[in-house]
C-alpha positions in Angstrom: 0.0 0.0 0.0 1.4 3.4 -1.0 1.0 6.3 1.4 1.2 10.0 0.6 4.0 12.0 2.3 2.8 13.8 5.4 3.8 17.1 3.9 1.3 16.6 1.0 -1.5 15.7 3.4 -0.8 18.5 5.8 -0.4 21.0 2.9 -3.7 19.9 1.4 -5.5 20.3 4.7 -4.0 23.7 5.4 -5.5 25.2 2.3 -9.0 24.3 3.3 -9.7 26.5 6.3 -13.4 25.6 6.7 -14.0 23.9 10.0 -17.6 25.0 9.7 -18.1 23.8 6.1 -20.2 20.8 7.2 -22.2 22.8 9.8 -25.3 24.9 9.4 -28.8 24.7 8.1 -27.9 24.6 4.4 -29.8 21.8 2.7 -27.5 21.8 -0.2 -29.9 23.4 -2.6 -28.7 27.0 -2.2 -26.7 27.0 -5.4 -29.4 25.1 -7.3 -32.2 27.4 -6.2 -32.0 29.6 -9.2 -31.0 32.8 -7.5 -29.6 35.4 -9.9 -27.0 38.0 -9.2 -28.8 40.6 -11.3 -32.4 39.9 -10.4 -32.7 37.9 -7.2 -36.1 36.4 -6.3 -37.5 35.0 -3.1 -40.7 33.0 -2.7 -43.4 34.1 -0.3 -45.0 30.6 -0.5 -47.6 31.7 -3.1 -45.6 33.2 -5.9 -42.1 34.5 -6.7 -41.6 38.2 -6.4 -38.6 40.4 -7.1 -36.6 41.3 -4.0 -33.9 44.0 -4.0 -30.5 42.7 -3.1 -30.2 45.8 -0.9 -32.9 44.4 1.5 -30.5 43.4 4.3 -27.6 43.1 1.9 -25.5 45.8 3.7 -26.1 44.0 7.0 -25.2 40.6 5.6 -22.1 41.9 3.9 -21.0 43.6 7.1 -21.5 40.4 9.2 -19.3 38.5 6.7 -16.7 41.2 6.4 -16.4 41.2 10.2 -16.0 37.5 10.2 -13.2 37.7 7.5 -11.5 40.4 9.6 -11.7 38.1 12.6 -10.1 35.3 10.6 -7.3 37.6 9.4 -6.7 38.8 13.0 -7.2 35.3 14.6 -9.8 36.8 16.8 -11.9 33.7 17.7 -14.4 35.6 19.9 -15.1 38.2 17.2 -15.6 35.4 14.7 -17.9 33.5 17.0 -20.1 36.5 17.6 -21.0 36.6 13.8 -22.4 33.1 13.8 -26.0 32.1 14.4 -26.6 30.3 17.7 -26.9 26.8 16.3 -23.4 26.9 14.8 -21.6 28.1 17.9 -21.1 24.7 19.6 -19.5 23.2 16.4 -17.5 26.4 16.0 -16.2 26.1 19.6 -15.0 22.5 18.8 -13.4 23.2 15.4 -12.3 26.9 15.2 -8.7 26.4 16.3 -8.4 22.8 15.1 -5.9 22.1 12.2 -8.6 22.7 9.6 -10.6 25.3 11.5 -11.0 28.9 10.3 -8.7 30.1 13.1 -6.1 27.4 13.0 -2.5 28.3 13.9 -1.4 26.2 10.9 -2.1 29.0 8.4 -2.9 32.6 8.1 -5.4 34.5 6.0 -3.6 37.6 4.7 -6.3 38.9 2.4 -10.0 38.5 2.5 -12.9 40.5 1.1 -16.6 40.3 0.2 -17.0 40.0 -3.5 -20.8 39.8 -4.0 -24.2 39.1 -2.4 -27.6 37.8 -3.6 -30.8 36.7 -2.2 -31.5 32.9 -2.5 -34.5 31.2 -0.9 -35.1 34.2 1.5 -31.5 34.1 2.7 -28.4 36.0 1.6 -25.5 34.3 -0.1 -22.3 36.4 0.4 -19.4 35.4 -1.8 -15.8 36.1 -0.7 -12.3 35.8 -1.9 -9.5 35.0 0.5 -5.8 34.2 0.4 -4.6 31.5 2.7 -0.9 31.3 3.5 0.5 27.9 4.7 4.2 27.9 5.2 5.3 30.0 2.2 2.5 28.8 -0.1 -0.2 31.3 -0.9 -3.5 29.8 -2.1 -6.7 31.7 -3.2 -9.9 30.4 -1.7 -13.4 31.3 -2.5 -15.9 31.0 0.4 -19.7 31.3 0.2 -21.5 32.4 3.4 -25.2 32.0 4.0 -26.5 34.9 6.2 -29.9 35.1 7.7 -31.8 37.4 10.0 -32.5 35.2 13.0 -32.6 37.5 16.0 -30.2 39.7 14.2 -28.1 39.1 11.1 -25.7 36.2 11.5 -23.9 33.5 9.5 -25.9 30.3 9.1 -23.5 28.4 6.9 -20.1 28.5 5.3 -18.8 26.5 2.4 -16.0 26.5 -0.2 -17.5 27.5 -3.5 -17.7 29.1 -6.8 -16.0 32.0 -8.5 -16.4 35.3 -6.6 -19.0 37.3 -8.5 -19.1 41.0 -8.0 -22.4 42.5 -6.9 -24.0 44.4 -9.8 -23.3 48.2 -9.7 -26.2 50.3 -8.5 -27.8 52.3 -11.3 
């Protein structure tokens, strides 16, 4: 049986800083729900109606930006405060683990919000980050699901997609 060198395995793990990726209330249909960056729609249960991205978009973008800053600063308490209550127990167990968002095995030296859209009544906020493990710099795209559950908070986090800029206001 052939085994991979430990350096390869550790290097692979270090570029995936998503300890929360398997957590949250995402049912896996967020990307397949048909949300559009230009004309997002949400369902009220009876019919689909247009909903402006700006309805809560500033708040959801700010929550995610604060979380990204916490990752960059390695401020676990600040990051935890951006999460919805159901995620906090899992976060407490994984945040500083080798694959957690706040692991000592790597740093996040650049991170920014790149877009936002409404999907199934929640906001998807796309981001672009650069993870540095040893001397290797790896770009990572992360999609956060943000909801207004007793205040705006992160309900899910997953690796994903190409960062798409939010359309310019006209």
